Structures are given as structure tokens and as C-alpha cells.
C-alpha positions as CSV (number, residue, x, y, z in Angstrom):
1,M,55.4,6.8,22.5
2,G,58.8,8.5,23.4
3,L,59.4,10.3,26.7
4,K,59.8,13.6,24.8
5,I,56.4,13.3,23.2
6,V,54.8,12.4,26.5
7,S,56.5,15.4,28.2
8,R,55.2,17.6,25.4
9,L,51.6,16.3,25.8
10,C,51.7,16.6,29.5
11,A,53.0,20.1,29.3
12,A,50.1,21.2,27.1
13,P,47.5,23.5,28.7
14,H,44.8,20.8,28.6
15,R,46.8,17.6,28.9
16,I,45.3,15.7,26.0
17,L,46.4,12.2,26.9
18,V,42.8,11.4,27.7
19,H,40.3,13.8,26.1
20,G,38.4,16.0,28.5
21,D,39.5,14.5,31.9
22,T,42.0,16.9,33.4
23,E,42.1,15.1,36.7
24,L,42.9,11.7,35.1
25,N,45.4,13.2,32.8
26,A,47.2,14.8,35.7
27,I,47.5,11.4,37.4
28,L,48.6,9.7,34.2
29,C,51.3,12.4,33.6
30,R,52.6,12.0,37.1
31,L,52.8,8.2,36.6
32,L,54.4,8.4,33.2
33,A,56.9,10.9,34.4
34,S,58.2,8.3,36.9
35,H,59.1,6.0,34.0
36,N,62.5,6.2,32.3
37,R,61.7,4.0,29.3
38,P,59.6,4.6,26.2
39,I,55.9,3.8,26.6
40,S,53.5,3.0,23.8
41,A,50.2,4.7,23.1
42,A,48.4,1.4,23.7
43,A,50.0,1.2,27.2
44,I,48.7,4.6,28.0
45,V,45.2,3.6,27.0
46,F,45.5,0.4,29.1
47,L,46.7,2.4,32.1
48,A,43.9,5.0,31.7
49,S,41.3,2.2,31.4
50,G,42.6,0.5,34.4
51,L,42.6,3.6,36.5
52,L,39.0,4.3,35.6
53,S,37.8,0.8,36.1
54,G,39.7,0.2,39.4
55,T,41.7,-2.7,38.1
56,V,44.9,-0.5,38.3
57,P,45.3,1.0,41.8
58,L,45.7,4.8,42.0
59,P,48.9,6.0,43.7
60,A,48.6,7.4,47.2
61,Q,47.5,11.1,47.3
62,Q,46.4,10.9,43.6
63,A,43.0,9.4,43.8
64,P,40.1,11.5,42.4
65,A,37.4,12.4,44.9
66,A,35.4,9.3,45.7
67,V,31.7,9.1,44.8
68,A,29.2,8.3,47.5
69,A,28.7,4.7,48.2
70,P,25.3,3.2,47.1
71,I,22.6,2.9,49.7
72,V,20.0,0.3,50.5
73,L,16.3,1.3,50.2
74,T,13.9,-1.0,51.8
75,G,10.7,-1.3,49.7
76,A,12.3,0.5,46.7
77,D,10.1,-1.7,44.4
78,V,6.9,-0.2,45.9
79,R,7.9,3.4,45.7
80,P,6.8,5.6,42.7
81,A,9.6,5.6,40.1
82,L,10.5,6.6,36.6
83,S,11.3,3.4,34.9
84,L,14.5,3.1,32.8
85,N,13.6,-0.4,31.6
86,G,13.5,-1.0,27.9
87,E,16.1,-0.9,25.1
88,W,19.6,0.4,25.9
89,A,22.4,1.1,23.5
90,T,25.3,-1.3,24.1
91,I,29.0,-1.7,23.2
92,V,30.9,-4.9,23.9
93,D,34.3,-4.0,25.3
94,P,36.5,-7.1,25.9
95,Y,39.7,-5.0,26.3
96,S,38.2,-2.5,28.7
97,G,39.2,0.4,26.4
98,G,36.0,2.2,26.9
99,F,36.8,3.2,30.5
100,S,38.8,6.1,29.0
101,N,35.9,7.8,27.3
102,Y,32.7,5.8,26.7
103,F,31.1,7.2,29.8
104,R,31.2,10.7,28.2
105,N,28.8,9.6,25.4
106,E,30.7,11.9,23.0
107,K,29.2,13.2,19.8
108,P,31.6,15.0,17.4
109,E,30.4,18.5,16.6
110,P,30.4,19.7,13.0
111,G,33.8,21.1,11.9
112,Q,35.7,19.2,14.6
113,N,38.6,17.2,13.3
114,R,38.7,14.8,16.1
115,V,38.4,11.0,16.1
116,V,35.7,9.4,18.2
117,E,35.7,5.7,17.8
118,Y,32.3,4.8,19.3
119,D,28.7,6.0,18.9
120,F,26.0,4.8,21.2
121,A,23.3,6.1,18.8
122,K,24.5,3.7,16.2
123,S,25.1,0.7,18.5
124,P,23.0,-2.4,18.9
125,R,20.4,-2.6,21.6
126,L,19.8,-4.9,24.5
127,K,16.7,-5.1,26.7
128,V,16.9,-4.1,30.4
129,P,16.2,-5.9,32.6
130,G,17.9,-8.9,31.0
131,D,21.2,-10.7,30.7
132,W,23.2,-10.2,27.6
133,N,24.0,-13.9,27.2
134,T,20.6,-15.0,26.0
135,Q,19.7,-11.9,24.0
136,R,22.6,-12.2,21.6
137,E,24.0,-15.5,20.5
138,S,27.6,-14.1,20.2
139,L,27.5,-13.2,23.9
140,L,26.3,-16.5,25.3
141,Y,29.8,-17.3,26.8
142,Y,31.0,-13.7,26.9
143,E,32.8,-12.5,30.1
144,G,34.0,-8.9,30.3
145,P,32.7,-5.4,30.2
146,V,29.6,-4.3,28.3
147,W,28.6,-0.6,28.1
148,Y,25.0,0.5,28.4
149,Q,23.6,3.9,27.5
150,R,20.1,5.4,27.7
151,D,18.6,8.9,27.3
152,F,16.0,10.2,29.7
153,T,14.2,13.4,30.4
154,Y,14.0,14.8,33.9
155,Q,12.9,18.0,35.7
156,P,14.7,18.5,39.0
157,K,12.6,19.5,42.0
158,P,13.6,21.6,45.0
159,Q,14.4,19.9,48.3
160,T,14.3,16.5,46.5
161,H,17.0,13.8,46.2
162,L,17.1,11.5,43.1
163,Y,18.4,8.0,43.3
164,L,19.3,5.6,40.5
165,H,17.9,2.3,41.5
166,I,19.6,-0.9,40.1
167,G,17.8,-4.2,40.9
168,A,21.0,-6.1,40.1
169,A,24.1,-5.8,37.8
170,N,26.4,-8.8,37.5
171,Y,29.1,-8.6,38.7
172,R,30.9,-5.3,39.0
173,S,29.3,-2.1,37.7
174,W,30.0,1.6,37.3
175,F,27.5,4.4,36.5
176,W,27.7,7.8,35.1
177,I,25.0,10.5,34.6
178,N,25.8,13.1,31.9
179,G,29.4,12.1,32.1
180,A,29.8,12.4,35.9
181,K,30.5,9.2,37.8
182,V,27.8,8.6,40.4
183,C,28.6,5.2,41.9
184,E,30.2,1.8,41.5
185,H,29.2,-1.6,43.0
186,E,30.4,-5.1,43.4
187,G,28.0,-8.1,43.7
188,G,25.7,-9.5,41.1
189,F,22.5,-10.3,43.0
190,T,21.6,-7.5,45.3
191,S,19.9,-4.1,44.6
192,F,21.6,-0.8,45.3
193,N,20.8,2.9,44.9
194,C,23.1,5.7,43.7
195,D,22.5,9.4,44.6
196,V,22.4,11.2,41.3
197,T,20.9,14.5,42.5
198,N,23.8,16.7,41.6
199,A,24.4,15.0,38.2
200,V,21.0,15.5,36.5
201,H,19.8,18.7,35.0
202,A,16.5,20.0,33.6
203,G,15.6,18.4,30.2
204,A,17.6,15.9,28.3
205,N,20.0,13.6,30.3
206,F,21.8,10.4,29.7
207,V,23.0,7.5,31.9
208,V,25.9,5.2,31.0
209,A,26.7,2.0,32.8
210,A,29.7,-0.4,32.5
211,V,28.9,-3.9,33.7
212,D,31.6,-6.5,33.9
213,N,30.8,-10.2,34.7
214,T,34.4,-11.3,34.8
215,R,34.8,-13.9,37.5
216,L,37.2,-12.9,40.3
217,A,39.4,-15.1,42.5
218,D,38.5,-12.7,45.4
219,G,34.8,-12.4,44.4
220,V,31.7,-13.6,46.1
221,P,31.1,-16.1,44.5
222,T,34.6,-16.9,43.3
223,L,35.9,-18.3,40.0
224,K,33.9,-21.6,39.8
225,T,30.2,-22.1,40.3
226,D,27.7,-24.5,38.8
227,W,25.4,-21.9,37.2
228,W,25.6,-19.7,34.2
229,N,27.5,-16.4,34.6
230,Y,24.8,-14.2,33.2
231,G,26.1,-10.7,32.8
232,G,24.3,-7.3,32.4
233,L,21.7,-5.2,34.0
234,T,19.7,-8.3,34.9
235,R,17.0,-6.6,37.0
236,S,14.9,-3.4,36.8
237,V,16.5,0.1,36.6
238,S,14.6,3.2,37.6
239,L,14.9,6.7,39.1
240,I,13.4,7.2,42.6
241,E,12.6,10.6,44.1
242,V,12.8,11.2,47.8
243,P,12.6,14.4,50.0
244,E,15.7,15.7,51.7
245,S,14.8,13.7,54.8
246,F,13.6,10.2,53.8
247,I,12.8,6.7,54.9
248,D,15.7,4.5,53.8
249,Q,15.1,1.3,55.8
250,Y,12.3,-0.1,58.0
251,D,11.4,-3.3,59.7
252,V,7.8,-4.2,60.7
253,H,7.1,-7.6,62.1
254,L,5.0,-9.6,64.5
255,A,6.6,-9.9,68.0
256,R,7.3,-13.4,69.3
257,G,5.4,-14.4,72.3
258,A,1.6,-14.8,72.9
259,E,0.1,-17.1,70.4
260,D,-3.6,-16.1,71.0
261,T,-4.6,-14.2,67.9
262,I,-7.9,-13.2,69.4
263,A,-6.7,-11.6,72.7
264,G,-4.4,-9.2,70.9
265,E,-0.8,-9.1,69.8
266,T,2.0,-6.7,69.2
267,I,3.5,-5.6,65.9
268,E,6.9,-4.1,66.4
269,G,9.9,-2.8,64.5
270,W,11.7,0.4,63.6
271,V,11.9,3.0,60.9
272,H,15.2,4.7,59.9
273,V,14.9,8.2,58.5
274,Q,18.0,9.4,56.6
275,G,18.7,13.1,57.3
276,A,16.1,13.4,60.1
277,A,16.8,15.4,63.2
278,A,16.4,13.7,66.6
279,G,12.8,14.0,67.7
280,A,11.3,14.0,64.1
281,R,8.0,12.1,64.0
282,V,7.4,8.8,62.3
283,D,3.9,7.3,61.8
284,V,3.0,3.7,61.0
285,E,-0.6,2.6,60.2
286,I,-2.2,-0.7,59.3
287,P,-5.7,0.5,58.2
288,E,-7.3,-3.0,58.1
289,L,-6.4,-3.6,61.7
290,A,-7.3,0.0,62.8
291,A,-3.8,0.2,64.2
292,K,-1.7,3.3,64.4
293,A,1.5,4.3,66.2
294,S,3.8,7.3,66.3
295,A,7.4,7.5,67.5
296,A,10.2,10.0,67.6
297,V,13.5,9.5,65.8
298,G,16.5,9.1,68.0
299,D,20.0,10.3,67.6
300,D,20.7,7.3,65.4
301,G,17.9,8.2,63.0
302,R,15.8,5.3,64.1
303,A,12.3,5.3,65.6
304,A,11.1,2.2,67.5
305,I,7.6,1.1,66.6
306,H,5.0,-0.8,68.7
307,L,1.4,-1.4,67.6
308,A,-1.2,-3.3,69.6
309,V,-3.5,-5.2,67.2
310,Q,-6.6,-7.3,67.6
311,H,-7.9,-10.2,65.4
312,L,-4.7,-10.4,63.4
313,E,-4.8,-13.1,60.6
314,R,-1.3,-14.6,60.7
315,W,0.5,-15.2,57.4
316,S,1.0,-18.9,56.6
317,P,1.3,-21.1,53.5
318,E,-2.4,-22.0,54.0
319,S,-3.5,-18.4,54.4
320,P,-0.9,-15.9,53.0
321,K,-2.6,-12.8,54.3
322,L,-0.9,-9.5,53.5
323,Y,-1.8,-6.2,55.1
324,K,-1.2,-2.7,53.7
325,V,1.2,-0.9,55.9
326,K,1.6,2.9,55.6
327,I,4.8,4.5,56.9
328,R,5.3,8.2,57.0
329,A,8.1,10.5,58.1
330,G,7.7,14.2,57.3
331,D,7.3,14.6,53.5
332,D,8.2,11.0,52.8
333,A,5.8,8.0,52.7
334,V,6.1,4.3,51.8
335,N,3.1,1.9,51.4
336,D,4.0,-1.7,51.6
337,L,2.2,-5.1,51.7
338,I,3.4,-7.1,54.7
339,G,2.4,-10.4,56.2
340,F,2.8,-11.1,59.9
341,R,4.0,-14.4,61.3
342,T,6.6,-15.7,63.8
343,I,9.3,-18.3,63.1
344,E,11.5,-19.9,65.8
345,T,12.9,-23.3,66.9
346,R,12.2,-25.5,69.9
347,G,14.8,-28.3,70.2
348,S,14.7,-30.0,66.8
349,E,11.3,-28.5,65.8
350,I,10.7,-25.5,63.5
351,L,7.7,-23.4,64.8
352,L,5.7,-21.3,62.4
353,N,3.3,-19.1,64.4
354,G,4.1,-21.2,67.5
355,K,3.2,-24.6,65.8
356,P,5.5,-27.3,64.5
357,I,5.8,-27.4,60.7
358,F,7.5,-29.7,58.2
359,L,9.0,-27.9,55.2
360,R,8.1,-29.7,52.0
361,G,10.3,-28.0,49.5
362,V,12.4,-27.7,46.4
363,C,15.4,-25.6,45.3
364,I,15.0,-23.0,42.6
365,H,17.6,-21.1,40.6
366,A,16.8,-17.7,39.1
367,E,16.7,-19.3,35.7
368,A,13.8,-18.2,33.5
369,P,11.5,-21.0,32.3
370,Y,11.1,-21.5,28.5
371,R,13.2,-18.5,27.3
372,S,16.2,-19.1,29.6
373,G,18.3,-16.4,31.1
374,R,17.8,-14.5,34.4
375,V,14.4,-14.3,36.0
376,Y,13.1,-10.8,36.2
377,S,9.4,-10.7,35.6
378,D,6.2,-11.5,37.6
379,K,5.5,-14.1,34.9
380,D,8.8,-15.8,35.4
381,A,8.3,-15.9,39.2
382,E,4.7,-17.0,39.1
383,T,5.5,-19.8,36.7
384,L,8.4,-21.2,38.8
385,L,6.6,-20.8,42.1
386,G,3.4,-22.1,40.6
387,W,5.2,-25.3,39.7
388,A,6.4,-25.5,43.3
389,K,2.8,-25.2,44.6
390,E,1.7,-27.9,42.1
391,L,4.4,-30.1,43.5
392,G,2.8,-29.8,46.9
393,A,5.6,-27.6,48.3
394,N,5.1,-25.1,51.1
395,F,8.8,-24.1,51.0
396,V,11.4,-23.1,48.4
397,R,15.2,-22.8,48.7
398,L,16.1,-19.9,46.5
399,A,19.7,-20.9,45.5
400,H,22.5,-19.8,45.6
401,Y,22.2,-16.0,45.8
402,P,19.5,-13.4,46.7
403,H,16.7,-13.5,44.2
404,D,14.7,-10.6,42.7
405,E,12.0,-8.8,44.7
406,T,9.5,-10.1,42.1
407,M,10.2,-13.6,43.3
408,L,9.8,-12.7,46.9
409,R,6.7,-10.7,46.3
410,A,5.2,-13.7,44.5
411,A,6.2,-16.0,47.4
412,D,4.5,-13.6,49.8
413,R,1.3,-13.7,47.7
414,M,1.4,-17.5,47.0
415,G,2.2,-18.7,50.5
416,L,5.6,-20.2,50.1
417,L,8.2,-20.1,52.8
418,V,11.7,-19.1,51.6
419,W,15.3,-19.9,52.3
420,S,17.4,-16.9,51.0
421,E,21.1,-17.3,50.5
422,I,24.2,-15.2,49.8
423,P,26.7,-16.8,47.3
424,D,29.4,-17.9,49.8
425,Y,29.6,-20.9,47.5
426,W,32.2,-23.7,47.7
427,A,35.8,-22.5,48.2
428,I,35.8,-18.7,48.3
429,Q,38.8,-17.1,49.9
430,F,37.8,-17.5,53.5
431,D,41.2,-16.3,54.6
432,N,40.9,-12.9,52.8
433,P,39.5,-10.0,54.9
434,K,38.5,-8.3,51.7
435,V,36.3,-11.2,50.7
436,L,34.7,-11.2,54.2
437,S,33.9,-7.5,53.6
438,K,32.3,-8.3,50.3
439,A,30.2,-11.1,51.8
440,E,29.1,-8.7,54.6
441,Q,28.1,-6.1,52.1
442,Q,26.0,-8.6,50.2
443,L,24.4,-9.8,53.4
444,D,23.6,-6.2,54.5
445,E,22.1,-5.5,51.1
446,E,20.1,-8.7,51.0
447,I,18.6,-8.2,54.5
448,G,18.2,-4.5,54.2
449,T,16.2,-4.9,50.9
450,S,14.1,-8.0,51.8
451,R,13.6,-8.0,55.5
452,N,9.9,-7.3,55.4
453,H,8.9,-10.4,53.4
454,A,6.8,-12.8,55.5
455,S,7.9,-15.6,53.1
456,I,11.5,-15.4,54.2
457,I,12.1,-17.5,57.3
458,L,15.8,-18.5,56.8
459,W,18.9,-16.5,56.0
460,S,21.5,-18.9,54.7
461,M,25.2,-18.0,55.1
462,A,26.8,-20.5,52.7
463,N,26.6,-23.6,50.5
464,E,28.9,-26.7,50.6
465,T,32.0,-25.1,52.1
466,P,35.1,-26.9,53.3
467,N,35.3,-27.8,57.0
468,N,38.3,-25.9,58.4
469,P,38.7,-23.4,61.2
470,V,39.2,-20.4,58.8
471,R,36.0,-21.2,57.0
472,T,34.1,-21.7,60.3
473,H,35.3,-18.3,61.7
474,F,34.3,-16.6,58.4
475,I,30.8,-17.9,58.4
476,E,30.3,-17.6,62.2
477,T,31.1,-13.9,61.7
478,L,28.4,-13.6,59.0
479,A,25.9,-15.5,61.2
480,E,26.5,-13.1,64.1
481,R,26.1,-10.1,61.8
482,A,22.9,-11.5,60.3
483,R,21.4,-11.9,63.8
484,G,22.3,-8.4,64.6
485,L,20.6,-7.1,61.5
486,D,17.6,-9.3,61.9
487,P,17.0,-11.3,65.1
488,T,13.5,-12.4,63.9
489,R,14.6,-15.1,61.5
490,L,16.6,-18.3,61.6
491,I,20.2,-18.7,60.5
492,T,21.2,-21.7,58.4
493,A,23.8,-23.0,55.9
494,A,24.0,-26.0,53.6
495,L,26.7,-28.3,55.0
496,L,28.6,-31.2,53.5
497,V,28.4,-34.4,55.5
498,R,31.0,-37.1,56.1
499,T,30.5,-40.9,55.9
500,E,31.6,-43.8,58.1
501,G,30.5,-47.1,56.6
502,H,26.8,-46.8,56.0
503,T,26.3,-43.8,58.3
504,K,26.2,-40.2,57.3
505,I,27.5,-38.0,60.1
506,V,26.5,-34.4,60.6
507,D,29.1,-32.9,63.0
508,D,30.5,-29.9,61.2
509,P,31.5,-27.4,63.9
510,L,29.8,-24.7,61.9
511,G,26.5,-26.2,63.1
512,K,27.0,-24.6,66.5
513,A,26.5,-21.2,64.9
514,L,23.3,-22.2,63.1
515,D,19.7,-22.4,64.2
516,V,18.8,-24.9,61.5
517,I,21.2,-27.4,60.0
518,G,21.1,-27.7,56.2
519,T,22.8,-30.8,54.7
520,N,23.4,-31.8,51.1
521,E,23.7,-35.4,49.9
522,Y,23.4,-37.3,46.6
523,V,23.1,-41.0,47.6
524,G,22.2,-42.8,44.4
525,W,23.8,-40.3,42.1
526,Y,27.3,-39.3,43.1
527,E,27.7,-42.3,45.4
528,Q,26.2,-45.7,45.6
529,T,23.1,-46.9,43.7
530,P,19.6,-45.7,44.4
531,A,19.1,-48.7,46.7
532,G,22.1,-47.6,48.8
533,A,19.8,-45.2,50.5
534,D,17.9,-48.1,52.0
535,T,20.9,-49.0,54.2
536,T,22.2,-45.5,54.9
537,N,21.6,-44.2,58.4
538,W,22.2,-40.7,59.8
539,R,23.8,-39.4,63.0
540,V,23.2,-35.8,63.8
541,D,25.3,-34.4,66.6
542,Y,23.1,-31.4,67.2
543,D,19.7,-31.1,68.9
544,K,18.6,-28.8,66.2
545,P,16.2,-29.0,63.2
546,V,17.7,-30.5,60.0
547,I,16.7,-29.6,56.5
548,M,17.9,-31.9,53.7
549,S,18.8,-28.9,51.6
550,E,19.9,-30.9,48.5
551,F,19.3,-34.4,47.2
552,G,18.4,-35.8,43.8
553,A,19.6,-37.1,40.5
554,A,19.7,-36.0,36.8
555,A,17.6,-37.1,33.9
556,K,17.0,-35.8,30.4
557,A,13.3,-35.2,29.9
558,G,11.9,-37.7,27.5
559,L,14.7,-40.2,27.8
560,H,13.3,-43.5,29.0
561,G,14.8,-46.8,29.9
562,A,15.4,-49.2,32.7
563,A,15.5,-47.9,36.3
564,S,19.1,-48.9,36.4
565,E,20.1,-46.7,33.4
566,R,21.5,-43.4,34.3
567,W,20.1,-40.2,32.8
568,T,16.7,-41.7,32.2
569,E,13.5,-40.5,33.9
570,E,13.1,-43.9,35.4
571,Y,16.5,-43.8,37.1
572,Q,15.8,-40.3,38.6
573,A,12.4,-41.4,39.8
574,D,14.0,-44.5,41.5
575,V,16.5,-42.3,43.3
576,Y,13.6,-40.3,44.7
577,R,11.7,-43.4,45.8
578,H,14.6,-44.6,47.8
579,Q,15.5,-41.2,49.2
580,I,12.1,-40.7,50.6
581,G,12.5,-43.9,52.7
582,M,15.9,-42.8,53.9
583,L,14.7,-39.3,54.8
584,N,11.9,-40.7,56.9
585,R,14.5,-42.4,59.1
586,I,16.2,-39.1,60.2
587,P,14.5,-38.1,63.5
588,Q,15.5,-34.5,63.4
589,L,14.5,-33.9,59.8
590,R,12.1,-30.9,59.7
591,G,12.4,-30.1,56.0
592,M,13.7,-31.0,52.6
593,S,14.4,-29.1,49.3
594,A,14.9,-31.4,46.4
595,W,17.6,-30.3,43.9
596,I,16.1,-28.9,41.7
597,L,12.8,-27.6,40.4
598,M,13.9,-26.9,36.8
599,D,16.9,-27.7,34.6
600,F,19.3,-24.7,34.4
601,R,22.3,-23.7,32.3
602,S,25.7,-24.5,33.6
603,P,29.0,-24.3,31.6
604,T,30.4,-27.3,33.6
605,R,27.7,-29.7,32.3
606,N,28.9,-30.8,28.8
607,L,27.8,-34.4,28.2
608,A,26.7,-34.1,24.6
609,G,23.2,-35.3,23.8
610,I,22.3,-35.3,27.5
611,Q,23.4,-32.2,29.3
612,D,24.4,-29.9,26.4
613,G,25.3,-27.1,28.9
614,Y,22.4,-27.8,31.3
615,N,22.3,-29.3,34.8
616,R,19.6,-31.9,34.3
617,K,18.7,-32.5,37.9
618,G,15.5,-30.6,37.5
619,L,12.1,-32.2,38.2
620,I,10.9,-30.2,35.2
621,S,12.8,-29.4,32.0
622,D,13.7,-25.9,31.0
623,Q,10.8,-26.1,28.6
624,G,8.3,-27.0,31.2
625,R,8.1,-30.8,30.7
626,K,7.6,-32.6,34.0
627,K,9.7,-35.7,34.5
628,A,8.6,-38.9,36.3
629,A,10.4,-37.9,39.5
630,F,8.2,-34.8,39.8
631,F,5.2,-37.1,40.3
632,V,7.0,-39.3,42.8
633,L,7.8,-36.4,45.0
634,Q,4.4,-34.7,44.4
635,K,2.6,-37.8,45.7
636,A,4.8,-37.9,48.8
637,Y,4.2,-34.2,49.5
638,L,0.4,-34.3,48.8
639,D,-0.1,-37.5,50.8
640,K,2.3,-36.2,53.5
641,T,4.1,-39.5,53.6
642,V,7.5,-37.9,54.1
643,G,8.7,-36.0,57.1
644,T,7.2,-35.1,60.4
645,A,6.8,-31.7,62.1
646,D,7.1,-33.1,65.6
647,A,10.1,-34.2,67.5
648,G,10.5,-37.8,68.6
649,S,9.6,-39.6,65.4
650,G,11.8,-41.7,63.1
651,S,14.4,-44.4,63.7
652,G,17.6,-42.6,63.0
653,T,20.3,-41.7,65.5
654,S,20.6,-38.4,67.3
655,S,23.4,-38.0,69.7
656,G,22.4,-34.4,70.7
657,K,26.0,-33.6,71.6
658,D,25.7,-29.9,70.9
659,K,22.6,-28.0,71.9
């Protein structure tokens, strides 16, 4: 397009470079005016799309007014809501061209001689929640933007705010209501809530979302992982009404201290009320315990809560008791189901409700059994956690990112302790302050959303990261932040270990910042033979509990052969037999989580006829077939022949250099 034509278009009364967006057109015209060479129409479209999506930075002093940042709502899943789940119209947009106009949901009017090259009404549908990869074969490997659109009816109410709740959208996402942008978000595994109060109107409305799962070098996680990059609106979407002053976050937990559940205990915490004046009243009630408390909101919007309770039944894997907790502030109320327990460490012991416990566990990806794709339903969660219970587990490591509230609610009900993790995975850009900010945001959203789950005992900061000072400072910063957000739980990370001869050494300096040391190893699979575990000893340079957060081997379900033949069920089972003996020689071992419960998709696993795009280390196949190793570990767990809850057992070496 020549400069004269651009000048003529920019001089037009309505600046028609991008239909209907006068603010964007003004920015485009100022940018184009600074060029002294011809520019093509395609280049203008690319520039407009980049400006709208954020991939092209806006010049200083030219950015449109920013939309409000999304907020965290604790207990959003238990609030009354208008569900937007179901079929959404979708348009696949690999060149990002839709950022110039798809969000308008335009429909040409009769008599208009104007080209509109999209129509959501005629576009194919995808189910929400759900990833796009497993709903449409052509999208299995797709990475890029996909546009979603759905109509809804709404009647605004006075003195009421309306939030669009998104359970998760992987990885970057943008949302519009009736053509007005309401929020954007980065991060694929945490929930967020966008204020849409001023964008809705009485009667018919529409929501448009652009979701882009393109992997980013400065993303969290970064470019390479070992799981499928499922894109889309992968968790539930809904509309939540709240009054002008409303409860956005709360924390209700059992105070550490007295262990006599008969004499009486204290439940404490806080409630934050958005928009409340200092002195506003907050009420918390636990009817079954006949416990009530009131408190006044301070200048920071937070009210401190203390409830004296009698005859509390503590939550535990053996008795996962949940109490109905009623929270009220003015016209707003939230009713939650919360279990009460304490978790702490004493030397190398982990104490649940003041008593030592050994964590018999298994790792789980948020991969749906049988149908594949992302977990989102109660059935998905109950199937996976039901298998963990059948294994004899009392603990699950939910890898490698925050899992859905449905999974955590199921863990609360079923009595499974949880390790919850943010995706600081492998070699993210630890030297990039923007990446640290992204990790902090995800940590804030994870803890803010899920802090009242009795099942969660561990916040994990990272998995298998390189040992260097920059990495250590990065994760130490996150650990300090996590303790500030939630001092009631333990901080961990899954560390790599080094080897000298036949000795595995745990001396990563990051261990100083952790309450519990997680370590990953694959003796018998990535190194040595299965029998190599028999002569492998461990030196742990911290007087802290150790969880063997990953160990195992791969097998294709139904493939049989000699125990020396890789990929067979017999080989995998043999690795587990030898591992159990080795693990029993680690004196500080207070837990273990085998890698992994179920086979899961991974684009890095391409051995034809064996892997076929799946990581085959599961104890169960993706179709629910239990492998021989499942029964080896099950026997050890049920017979309690692996691990000890108390300090002082085992024959390994503990130097205890760092306390």
C-alpha cells in the first residue's frame, strides 16, 4: 500500500484501516506515518494483530487504556454461578489475523457492501471445558491462537459486580464481552476472574476469547517440557455475581500447637473483603462445632479470625473429615467445606496432626484416563485418585503445575495428601526478572485459589532445575514469597542429585530454603541396571525430611518378556523391586512418589510401537490397564514394608551439615 493511500485513509473521518476501532486506527496511523517506504496491506494487518495481541509493543504514550487485571477468588467453585460450559463456536487462527476484528463478532447487516471474512455462527464447535487437541484430530499438534465465542443472556442487578471466572486457559488468553476487552492473562494452569460489570447489558450478550498455547522462551513453563501442550479453555468458565463489597480471599485453618483434640483447640485465619470500609463486620461459623466468631475489617481490608472449638475431628487420610464453614461479610457469603489438620516438620520427620507420617505416594499428571486430554471433571479426578487409593497411597504429587479444583476437592474427600507445584520446570529463564514475575503471579494464584484444601501439605517451587546461584536465588525468592502467603504449609522442590561412585549426594544449596527435600532419580532406567540400586547408597547433607519425588521405569502395558528386557512389564517391575530395597536404606526418607500413576501424552516420546507419543512410565496404561509394577508397589504400600515415619531408622548416611 503506497504512502499516499495510507495518508488518504488515515485522513478519513473514521480512519478505516481497522474497521470500527478508532483508538487502534489512530495508533496505526501514527506508526505508519513514521515510515518513509511503501507498506503492504498484509503488513498493516500483521501490525494491527500484533498490537491487539500484545506481541507488538505499543509506542510510549500511545497505549489504549489498560483493562483491570484479573483477580483471585478463593472458593470460586463453591459460589453460585451461571455456567458458560458447553459448546462454543471456534475459529483456528494460525496467523493471528483475528486480533484485528474477531472479538467484535461482526454480522453484516442487509444492504451493507462490506466484506466480513469470519462468522462464528457458522464455525465449528468445541466443548468447554476441554482442550482442543483431543477434540479435533487436525488440532492434535496445533500451537497458536484459537478463538472461542458464546452467547449468553444476562440481567444486570444494581449494586452488583459480575466476574467472568476462567478455571484455566492455556497459555495466554484475552477476553471480550460484547466487543469490549475485559482482561488478559498469562499462565495455563491457574484460575482467574475478570470484572465484566461494565461490559454486559440487559438481554443478549456474547463473550469472545482468544487462547494461544504457543510456547514461549520467557514463559513458565518454557519452550520444552515432557507433557502435551494442551491448548484451550481447559477448565470451567462461568459468571459469578458479587455485591459491591465482597469476600475475595480467605484462609481458615487449624492453629499449630496443642494436640489434645478433646480439651479444645483454635481455628484461626483471616477474611479479606474487597471494597469494605475499615470496621466492617465479618462473621465465620462452623455449625457442626457450634463455633462462631466475628471480627472487624482493618485498613487493609482483612479481618483476623479466631474460633475456639471443642471435640474437633482432625482431617487425615484415615478420616478425611470436612466441616461446613460459613463466611459472611455484609451482603456477601461463601459456604465452603474445609478439613482441619496441622502439618510441620521436626528434624527429619514430617508431622501430620503432631504425629510422624510416612508419605506413600505416586505422581499424577492432569491427563484424563481413557479419553485422554486435560482432566476437568469429577469423574476424571475420582478415577485417578481412586487408582492411587487402590495402590495403597496416602499421598499424591500433582505434577508439574497446579491442578484443577475438582482434583483438590476429590483429594479432600478421599483423604489423599497433596504436593502442589508451579511449573518452574527444568531450565526456565532464571536470570530474567519478567520470568520471576510470571512465576510469582502463578504462585499467588495457586495459593490464593487453593489455600483452604486440607489435602495440600506441600507447596513445590520447582522441578529438576540446574544447580547455579541464579537459579537458587530465583527459587529462594519464591519460597520466601510462599511462606509469606501461607505460613501453615511446608515448602519443597524436586531436586536433581549428583553421584560419586556408588553414592548419591543430596547437597544442592537450594535445600537450605526448603522444609522438605524432594529428590528425583532413575536408577535402573536412565542409569545402571535395576540391580544397581542394591549397591547405591545415599548421603543427605540436610537434617530435613526427604521425599523421593520421582523414580521408576517405562513399560508398554501388555508387553512381556525377560526381566532384563527393556520396555516389558517384567523389567519395570524389577526396577521397582530393587528401588524399594534402596529406598529403605535412606534414613531421612519420609515419603516417596513413584513416577507415574498413568501413561500420559508427550511429544518427546516417539519410539514407534512402544511409546507412540506417550510417556510409558505409568503404573497403569492410559486405558486403565494395571502393569505388573503396580502390584509390586501396591504390596509394599499395603504391607508397609517401605519407609518409616520415625527418625533414626535405616542404614544410609546423613551428615546433617545444614539444619
